[in-house]
C-alpha positions as a Markdown table, in Angstrom:
| # | Residue | x | y | z |
|---|---|---|---|---|
| 1 | Met | 0.0 | 0.1 | -0.3 |
| 2 | Thr | 1.1 | 3.6 | -0.9 |
| 3 | Thr | 1.3 | 6.0 | 2.1 |
| 4 | Ile | 1.1 | 9.7 | 1.8 |
| 5 | Pro | 3.3 | 11.4 | 4.2 |
| 6 | Asn | 1.1 | 13.4 | 6.7 |
| 7 | Phe | -2.1 | 11.9 | 5.7 |
| 8 | Gly | -3.6 | 11.3 | 8.7 |
| 9 | Asp | -2.3 | 13.7 | 11.0 |
| 10 | Glu | -4.1 | 16.0 | 13.3 |
| 11 | Arg | -3.7 | 19.2 | 10.8 |
| 12 | Leu | -5.6 | 17.4 | 7.7 |
| 13 | Val | -8.2 | 16.7 | 10.3 |
| 14 | Gln | -8.6 | 20.3 | 11.2 |
| 15 | Arg | -8.5 | 21.2 | 7.1 |
| 16 | Met | -11.3 | 18.8 | 6.4 |
| 17 | Ser | -13.4 | 19.9 | 9.4 |
| 18 | Ala | -12.6 | 23.8 | 8.5 |
| 19 | Gly | -13.8 | 23.4 | 4.8 |
| 20 | Tyr | -16.7 | 21.3 | 5.6 |
| 21 | Ser | -19.4 | 24.1 | 5.7 |
| 22 | Asp | -18.1 | 25.4 | 2.2 |
| 23 | Arg | -19.1 | 22.2 | 0.9 |
| 24 | Tyr | -22.2 | 20.9 | 2.6 |
| 25 | Thr | -24.2 | 24.4 | 2.4 |
| 26 | Pro | -27.7 | 25.3 | 3.2 |
| 27 | Glu | -28.5 | 24.9 | -0.4 |
| 28 | Phe | -26.9 | 21.3 | -0.5 |
| 29 | Trp | -29.3 | 20.3 | 2.6 |
| 30 | Gly | -32.2 | 21.7 | 0.9 |
| 31 | Phe | -31.5 | 19.5 | -2.1 |
| 32 | Phe | -30.8 | 16.6 | 0.2 |
| 33 | Asn | -34.0 | 16.8 | 2.1 |
| 34 | Ser | -36.2 | 17.7 | -1.1 |
| 35 | Asp | -35.0 | 15.5 | -3.8 |
| 36 | Val | -32.7 | 12.6 | -2.1 |
| 37 | Arg | -34.0 | 12.0 | 1.3 |
| 38 | Pro | -37.7 | 11.2 | -0.1 |
| 39 | Arg | -36.3 | 8.3 | -2.5 |
| 40 | Leu | -34.2 | 6.6 | 0.5 |
| 41 | Gly | -37.0 | 4.8 | 2.1 |
| 42 | Ala | -37.7 | 4.3 | 5.9 |
| 43 | Asn | -34.4 | 2.7 | 7.0 |
| 44 | Pro | -31.7 | 3.2 | 4.5 |
| 45 | Thr | -28.1 | 1.9 | 4.9 |
| 46 | Ile | -25.8 | 5.1 | 3.9 |
| 47 | Val | -22.0 | 4.0 | 3.4 |
| 48 | Asp | -19.4 | 6.9 | 3.2 |
| 49 | Ile | -16.3 | 5.6 | 1.6 |
| 50 | Gly | -13.5 | 8.4 | 2.4 |
| 51 | Cys | -15.9 | 10.0 | 5.5 |
| 52 | Gly | -12.8 | 11.8 | 6.8 |
| 53 | Pro | -13.7 | 13.3 | 10.5 |
| 54 | Gly | -17.5 | 11.9 | 9.7 |
| 55 | Leu | -19.1 | 15.3 | 9.4 |
| 56 | Leu | -21.3 | 14.4 | 6.9 |
| 57 | Leu | -22.6 | 11.3 | 8.4 |
| 58 | Arg | -23.0 | 13.1 | 11.5 |
| 59 | Asp | -25.2 | 15.6 | 9.8 |
| 60 | Met | -27.2 | 12.9 | 8.0 |
| 61 | Ala | -28.3 | 11.2 | 11.2 |
| 62 | Arg | -30.2 | 14.4 | 11.7 |
| 63 | Tyr | -32.1 | 13.8 | 8.7 |
| 64 | Leu | -32.3 | 10.2 | 8.7 |
| 65 | Ala | -32.9 | 8.6 | 11.7 |
| 66 | Pro | -32.9 | 5.4 | 12.0 |
| 67 | Ala | -31.0 | 5.0 | 9.3 |
| 68 | Lys | -27.7 | 2.9 | 9.5 |
| 69 | Leu | -24.7 | 5.0 | 8.8 |
| 70 | Val | -21.3 | 3.4 | 8.0 |
| 71 | Gly | -18.1 | 5.8 | 7.7 |
| 72 | Ile | -14.8 | 4.3 | 6.2 |
| 73 | Asp | -11.6 | 5.6 | 6.0 |
| 74 | Asn | -8.0 | 4.7 | 5.9 |
| 75 | Ser | -7.0 | 7.5 | 8.5 |
| 76 | Glu | -7.3 | 6.6 | 12.0 |
| 77 | Ser | -6.9 | 10.1 | 13.0 |
| 78 | Met | -10.1 | 10.9 | 10.9 |
| 79 | Leu | -11.8 | 7.8 | 12.4 |
| 80 | Asp | -10.9 | 8.7 | 15.6 |
| 81 | Thr | -12.6 | 12.2 | 15.4 |
| 82 | Ala | -15.9 | 10.8 | 13.8 |
| 83 | Arg | -15.8 | 8.3 | 16.6 |
| 84 | Ser | -15.9 | 11.4 | 18.9 |
| 85 | Leu | -18.7 | 13.3 | 17.5 |
């Protein structure tokens, strides 16, 4: 497996977290609620491959309870942060 220097360090977690609101805006969540959520069914399973610090899954949990949400990432720092949410 190829590793990327500093890939799992705390600075990357901070950068990913800091840019989250730029990627997942109120417009995104409006679209999600109006166009995506109705198509998912009552108890969907959502898998986020490359979940990073888990912020997207955290927010999806607010809209999709009682969905099963699974986050996968190859960075232990990212997964540690996701588990703490």
